[in-house]
C-alpha positions as CSV (number, residue, x, y, z in Angstrom):
1,M,57.9,72.8,107.3
2,T,60.7,75.4,107.5
3,S,61.2,77.5,104.1
4,K,64.7,77.1,102.2
5,F,67.7,79.0,103.1
6,R,67.8,81.3,99.8
7,I,71.3,82.0,98.5
8,A,71.7,84.7,95.7
9,I,75.3,85.1,93.8
10,V,75.6,88.2,92.3
11,G,78.1,88.3,89.5
12,I,78.4,85.0,87.5
13,G,82.1,85.7,86.3
14,G,85.4,83.9,87.5
15,V,84.9,84.2,91.2
16,G,81.1,83.9,91.5
17,G,80.8,81.5,88.7
18,Y,83.2,79.1,90.7
19,L,81.0,79.7,93.8
20,G,77.8,79.4,92.0
21,G,78.6,76.2,90.1
22,K,79.9,74.5,93.2
23,L,76.7,75.4,95.4
24,A,74.2,74.8,92.5
25,A,75.8,71.3,92.2
26,K,75.7,70.7,95.4
27,Y,72.2,71.7,96.3
28,A,70.2,71.1,93.1
29,S,67.8,69.0,94.5
30,S,68.1,70.0,98.2
31,A,64.8,70.6,100.1
32,D,66.6,73.1,102.6
33,I,69.0,75.4,100.5
34,E,67.8,77.3,97.1
35,I,70.7,78.6,94.8
36,I,69.9,81.6,92.8
37,F,72.0,83.0,89.9
38,I,71.8,86.7,89.3
39,A,73.2,87.2,85.5
40,R,72.1,88.8,82.3
41,G,72.6,88.8,78.6
42,E,74.2,85.8,76.7
43,N,75.6,84.4,80.1
44,A,72.2,84.0,81.6
45,N,70.7,82.6,78.6
46,A,73.6,80.1,78.1
47,I,73.1,78.9,81.8
48,R,69.4,78.6,81.4
49,L,69.8,76.4,78.3
50,N,73.0,74.2,79.4
51,G,73.5,75.1,83.0
52,L,76.7,76.5,84.0
53,K,80.1,74.0,83.4
54,L,82.6,74.5,85.6
55,I,86.2,73.4,84.6
56,S,88.7,73.1,87.5
57,G,91.8,70.8,88.4
58,Q,89.1,68.5,89.7
59,G,87.6,67.7,86.4
60,E,84.5,69.2,84.9
61,E,81.0,69.6,86.3
62,T,77.7,70.8,85.0
63,A,75.2,72.7,87.4
64,Y,71.9,74.0,87.3
65,P,70.6,76.7,89.7
66,S,67.1,77.0,91.1
67,V,66.9,80.4,89.5
68,V,68.7,82.4,86.9
69,T,67.5,86.1,86.4
70,H,68.6,89.7,86.1
71,Q,65.8,91.2,88.3
72,P,66.6,90.4,91.9
73,G,63.3,92.5,92.9
74,T,61.1,89.7,91.8
75,L,62.6,87.3,94.0
76,G,61.2,88.0,97.4
77,T,63.3,87.7,100.6
78,V,67.0,86.1,100.2
79,D,68.9,85.1,103.3
80,L,72.4,85.3,101.8
81,I,73.9,87.5,99.1
82,I,77.2,86.4,97.9
83,C,78.5,89.8,95.9
84,C,81.2,88.8,93.0
85,V,81.2,91.8,90.9
86,K,83.7,94.4,90.1
87,S,84.0,97.0,92.5
88,Y,82.9,99.8,90.2
89,D,79.2,97.7,89.6
90,L,78.9,97.2,93.2
91,E,76.1,99.9,93.9
92,T,74.2,99.1,90.8
93,S,74.2,95.4,91.2
94,L,73.1,95.4,94.8
95,T,70.6,98.3,94.9
96,P,68.0,96.2,93.3
97,F,68.0,94.0,96.2
98,K,66.6,96.4,98.8
99,N,63.1,94.9,98.4
100,C,64.7,91.4,99.0
101,T,66.4,92.1,102.4
102,N,65.3,92.1,106.1
103,D,67.0,92.3,109.6
104,K,68.4,88.6,109.1
105,T,69.8,88.8,105.5
106,I,73.5,88.5,105.3
107,I,75.8,90.0,102.6
108,I,79.1,88.8,101.8
109,P,81.5,90.5,99.1
110,F,84.3,88.9,97.6
111,L,85.7,91.9,95.8
112,N,89.4,92.8,95.0
113,G,89.2,96.1,97.1
114,L,89.4,96.9,100.9
115,D,86.2,99.4,101.1
116,A,83.3,96.9,99.8
117,A,81.9,96.4,103.0
118,D,81.8,99.8,104.0
119,N,80.2,100.8,100.5
120,I,77.6,98.1,101.0
121,K,76.6,99.4,104.4
122,K,76.0,102.8,102.8
123,I,73.7,101.2,100.3
124,F,72.2,99.2,103.1
125,P,72.0,101.0,106.4
126,G,72.0,98.4,109.1
127,I,72.4,95.2,106.9
128,Y,74.4,92.6,108.1
129,V,77.8,92.3,106.1
130,L,80.4,89.7,106.3
131,E,84.0,91.0,105.1
132,G,84.9,88.4,102.3
133,C,88.3,87.5,101.0
134,A,89.0,85.2,97.7
135,Y,92.2,83.8,96.7
136,I,91.1,82.5,93.3
137,I,92.5,82.5,89.5
138,S,89.1,81.9,87.4
139,R,87.7,83.2,84.4
140,L,84.4,83.0,82.5
141,I,85.8,82.0,79.1
142,A,82.5,81.5,77.3
143,P,78.9,82.2,78.0
144,G,78.2,79.5,80.7
145,V,81.6,78.3,80.8
146,I,84.0,78.9,84.0
147,K,87.5,77.8,83.9
148,E,89.4,77.7,87.3
149,T,93.4,77.4,87.3
150,G,96.5,77.9,89.7
151,N,96.3,77.0,93.3
152,P,93.4,75.5,95.1
153,P,90.9,78.2,95.6
154,Q,90.5,79.5,99.1
155,F,87.6,81.7,100.8
156,Y,87.6,83.9,103.9
157,F,85.1,85.7,105.8
158,G,84.8,87.7,109.1
159,A,82.4,86.4,111.9
160,G,80.9,89.8,112.4
161,D,78.4,89.8,115.4
162,S,77.5,86.3,115.0
163,K,80.2,83.4,114.8
164,E,77.0,81.1,114.7
165,N,75.9,82.6,111.7
166,A,79.1,82.8,109.8
167,E,80.0,79.2,110.8
168,K,76.6,78.1,109.5
169,I,77.5,79.4,106.1
170,A,81.1,78.4,106.2
171,A,79.5,74.8,106.6
172,I,77.3,75.2,103.7
173,L,80.1,76.0,101.5
174,K,82.4,73.2,102.8
175,A,79.6,70.8,102.1
176,A,79.5,71.8,98.4
177,D,83.5,71.3,98.3
178,I,84.6,74.8,98.6
179,N,87.3,75.8,100.8
180,A,86.2,78.3,103.1
181,D,86.9,79.5,106.8
182,V,85.7,82.0,109.3
183,S,88.6,84.2,110.1
184,D,89.1,85.8,113.4
185,S,91.4,88.6,111.8
186,I,89.7,89.6,108.7
187,S,91.3,92.7,108.4
188,I,94.6,91.3,108.4
189,T,93.2,88.7,105.7
190,L,92.0,91.5,103.5
191,W,95.2,93.4,103.4
192,E,97.4,90.2,102.8
193,K,95.3,89.6,99.9
194,F,95.3,93.2,98.8
195,L,99.3,93.3,99.1
196,F,98.9,90.2,96.9
197,I,96.7,91.9,94.1
198,S,97.2,95.3,94.0
199,P,101.0,95.6,93.0
200,F,100.4,92.8,90.5
201,A,97.7,94.1,88.8
202,T,99.1,97.5,88.8
203,I,102.5,96.6,87.2
204,M,101.0,94.4,84.8
205,S,98.6,97.2,83.3
206,C,101.6,99.3,83.2
207,Y,104.0,97.3,81.1
208,D,101.1,95.2,79.6
209,V,103.2,92.0,80.9
210,C,102.2,88.6,82.3
211,L,103.3,87.2,85.6
212,G,106.4,85.2,84.3
213,D,107.7,88.6,82.4
214,I,107.7,90.4,85.7
215,L,109.3,87.7,87.6
216,K,112.3,87.0,84.9
217,N,112.8,90.8,84.3
218,P,114.9,92.5,87.0
219,D,113.7,95.9,86.5
220,Y,110.1,94.7,86.6
221,K,110.7,92.9,89.7
222,E,112.6,95.5,91.3
223,T,109.1,98.0,90.8
224,L,107.0,95.0,92.0
225,I,109.0,94.9,95.2
226,A,109.2,98.6,95.6
227,L,105.1,98.8,95.2
228,M,104.7,95.8,97.7
229,T,107.1,97.9,99.9
230,E,105.1,100.9,99.8
231,L,101.8,99.3,100.3
232,K,102.9,97.3,103.3
233,T,104.1,101.0,105.0
234,V,100.7,102.1,104.1
235,A,99.1,99.3,106.0
236,E,101.3,99.9,108.9
237,A,100.3,103.4,109.0
238,K,96.6,102.2,109.1
239,G,97.6,99.9,112.2
240,I,97.5,96.9,109.8
241,I,100.9,95.0,110.8
242,L,101.5,92.2,108.1
243,P,104.0,89.6,108.6
244,G,107.5,90.7,108.0
245,N,108.3,88.0,105.5
246,I,105.2,88.6,103.6
247,I,106.6,90.1,100.2
248,Q,109.0,86.9,100.0
249,K,106.1,84.5,100.6
250,F,104.0,86.4,98.0
251,L,107.1,86.2,95.5
252,D,107.5,82.5,96.1
253,R,103.7,82.0,95.7
254,M,103.7,83.5,92.5
255,A,106.6,81.7,91.2
256,A,104.5,78.9,91.3
257,L,101.8,79.8,89.1
258,P,101.8,79.3,85.5
259,Y,103.8,81.9,83.5
260,E,101.2,83.5,81.6
261,S,99.0,84.2,84.7
262,T,97.6,88.0,84.6
263,T,94.9,89.9,86.6
264,S,91.5,90.9,85.8
265,M,92.4,94.6,85.7
266,H,95.0,93.8,83.1
267,T,93.0,91.9,81.0
268,D,90.1,94.3,81.4
269,F,92.3,97.3,80.0
270,K,93.7,94.7,77.1
271,N,90.0,94.3,76.0
272,G,89.1,98.0,76.4
273,K,86.8,97.6,79.4
274,K,86.0,99.4,82.6
275,T,88.6,98.5,85.1
276,E,89.2,98.4,88.8
277,L,91.8,101.0,88.6
278,N,90.5,103.2,91.2
279,S,90.1,100.4,94.0
280,L,93.3,98.6,93.2
281,T,95.8,101.6,92.5
282,V,94.5,105.1,93.1
283,Y,93.1,103.9,96.3
284,V,96.7,103.3,97.4
285,I,97.7,106.7,96.7
286,T,94.8,108.3,98.2
287,L,95.2,106.6,101.6
288,G,98.8,107.0,101.4
289,K,98.2,110.8,101.2
290,E,95.4,110.6,104.2
291,L,98.2,108.7,106.3
292,N,101.0,111.1,105.3
293,V,102.8,108.1,103.6
294,P,104.7,108.9,100.3
295,T,103.9,106.6,97.5
296,P,106.1,107.7,94.6
297,N,106.4,104.2,92.8
298,Y,102.8,103.8,92.9
299,E,102.4,107.1,91.5
300,K,104.8,106.6,88.7
301,V,103.6,103.4,87.7
302,L,99.7,104.9,87.6
303,Q,101.3,107.7,85.1
304,G,102.5,104.8,83.0
305,I,99.2,103.2,83.1
306,N,97.4,106.6,82.2
307,E,99.8,106.7,79.2
308,R,99.6,103.2,78.0
309,W,95.8,102.9,78.2
310,L,93.8,106.1,79.1
311,T,95.4,108.4,76.6
312,K,94.5,106.4,73.4
313,A,91.7,108.1,71.3
């Protein structure tokens, strides 16, 4: 008899809650796969009592993971860690797993920035990390309740040194009705996502507006295109060649989303929470300087963000 393949989802918010809910619903009575949620506070208590409710375009479903805990060190060995925390919580969230990994453990980060995998390898030298990329609009709307909206979610991750392991994980996710694929060019995939999220998060946070406001206002839209163009130039200087029509492609995709759509960084600013400003906005300016690529629009909009949110008492 073989032991179960143990999957821990770290960060049961919008992204982790969607993935965890799907996985827990599929493998609730599995003899081969165990689903573990790493959560705390009211969210953890609600899931223990009532399960995790996932509301999506396919309807509603409630799932119960095998384990809900905020103490990873008590779990024993975990085979797969799916990390869905904010970039600023990465180290504090994963460090407790140091006693739960071995040379076969795989970690997949689904974060908004570009340097998650490198930062994980600093925490776990030699660990097997697959770079991940998620396209999803999803929020934790109440303790234990996740709502997914927008286009059907899509998840990508790289193969690393083992296509076989990556394909095995993709099969586990697909069986749980999760759109997941192994990308042969994950660096391009990650940069495409970054070109999608960074300019929108930055401009929304600067002007305190939603998606629809940006697309209907000529000045906002012009600034957005300038940010996307700067970021594309930075990518090219780093050797990442993105499709020539990618900016228009993303503008068209945005036009199909609900008017009031926003980003988690903008929402966090509005709620007075810690934000991913460093990984989504400052990172671009810093990388631009390293590559000798000017980023005047990013610098101007960053100044606007600081004046709007960070200078308040």
